[in-house]
C-alpha positions in Angstrom: 85.9 -245.6 42.3 86.1 -242.2 43.9 84.0 -241.7 47.0 83.0 -238.0 48.0 81.8 -237.1 51.6 80.2 -233.7 51.9 79.6 -231.8 55.2 78.9 -228.3 56.4 75.4 -227.6 55.3 72.6 -226.3 57.4 70.1 -223.5 58.2 71.5 -219.9 58.6 70.1 -216.5 58.7 70.6 -213.9 55.9 74.1 -212.3 56.2 75.5 -215.4 57.9 78.2 -217.8 56.9 78.8 -221.5 56.4 81.8 -223.6 55.3 81.2 -226.6 53.1 83.7 -229.6 53.0 84.1 -232.3 50.4 86.7 -235.0 51.0 87.6 -237.4 48.3 88.9 -240.9 48.7 89.6 -244.0 46.7 91.1 -242.4 43.6 93.9 -244.2 41.8 94.7 -241.0 40.0 95.4 -237.4 41.2 92.5 -235.2 41.6 92.6 -232.4 39.2 89.9 -229.7 39.2 87.6 -229.5 42.2 84.2 -227.7 41.9 81.0 -226.7 43.6 77.6 -226.8 42.0 74.2 -226.0 43.3 70.6 -226.7 42.6 67.6 -224.8 43.8 64.1 -226.2 43.7 62.7 -225.9 40.2 66.2 -224.6 38.8 68.8 -226.2 36.9 72.2 -227.2 38.6 74.7 -224.4 38.1 78.3 -224.2 38.7 79.1 -222.0 41.7 82.9 -222.1 41.9 86.0 -224.1 40.7 89.7 -224.6 41.7 92.2 -226.2 39.5 95.1 -228.3 40.8 97.4 -225.2 40.3 94.9 -223.1 42.6 93.3 -221.1 39.8 89.9 -220.2 40.8 86.7 -219.1 39.1 83.2 -218.0 40.5 79.7 -217.6 39.3 78.9 -213.9 39.1 76.2 -214.2 41.6 78.7 -215.3 44.4 81.8 -213.3 43.5 83.1 -211.5 46.6 81.0 -213.6 48.8 82.3 -217.2 48.4 85.7 -218.5 48.5 86.9 -221.9 47.2 89.9 -223.6 48.3 91.6 -227.0 48.6 93.9 -229.1 50.7 95.6 -231.4 48.4 97.2 -233.6 51.1 93.7 -234.3 52.3 92.1 -234.4 48.9 89.5 -232.0 50.2 87.8 -228.9 48.8 86.2 -226.2 50.8 83.6 -223.6 50.0 83.5 -220.6 52.5 80.2 -218.9 52.0 79.7 -215.4 53.7 77.0 -212.9 53.4 74.5 -215.5 52.4 71.3 -214.5 50.8 67.9 -216.3 50.7 68.6 -217.0 47.0 71.7 -219.0 47.9 69.3 -221.6 49.2 69.9 -224.9 47.2 71.4 -228.3 47.6 75.3 -228.0 47.0 77.3 -230.6 45.4 80.9 -231.1 44.8 82.3 -232.6 41.6 85.9 -233.6 41.2 87.8 -234.6 38.1 90.5 -237.0 37.5 92.4 -237.5 34.3 89.8 -240.3 33.3 86.5 -239.4 34.9 84.5 -237.0 37.1 82.4 -237.7 40.4 79.6 -236.1 42.2 79.0 -235.8 45.9 75.7 -236.6 47.4 74.8 -233.2 48.1 74.3 -231.0 51.2 71.3 -228.7 51.9 72.0 -225.0 52.5 69.0 -223.0 53.6 69.3 -219.2 54.1 66.1 -218.0 55.9 65.2 -215.9 59.0 
């Protein structure tokens, strides 16, 4: 069973930055894709960004140019650098990682963008 520990959420003013981290442990298999999702109140959970084991990245249109996803394979950790944050980025952010057999969700971390 894979355990995911997220950190880095919090309250930030519009235009500010936050860096989220998600560390995976306990996997018997290599971690393949690593992704970040978010869910705002009253909305469906949506994919924010993803990164493959070969470091190919993809982003939701709403965050392109502002968010950067990266990973440290030695630490089985994925990061989400969020810059130029907007109030509409307010949500619970979840990491989701994939092995060859399954996928796993983190517990979520709250990001609030407000003045």
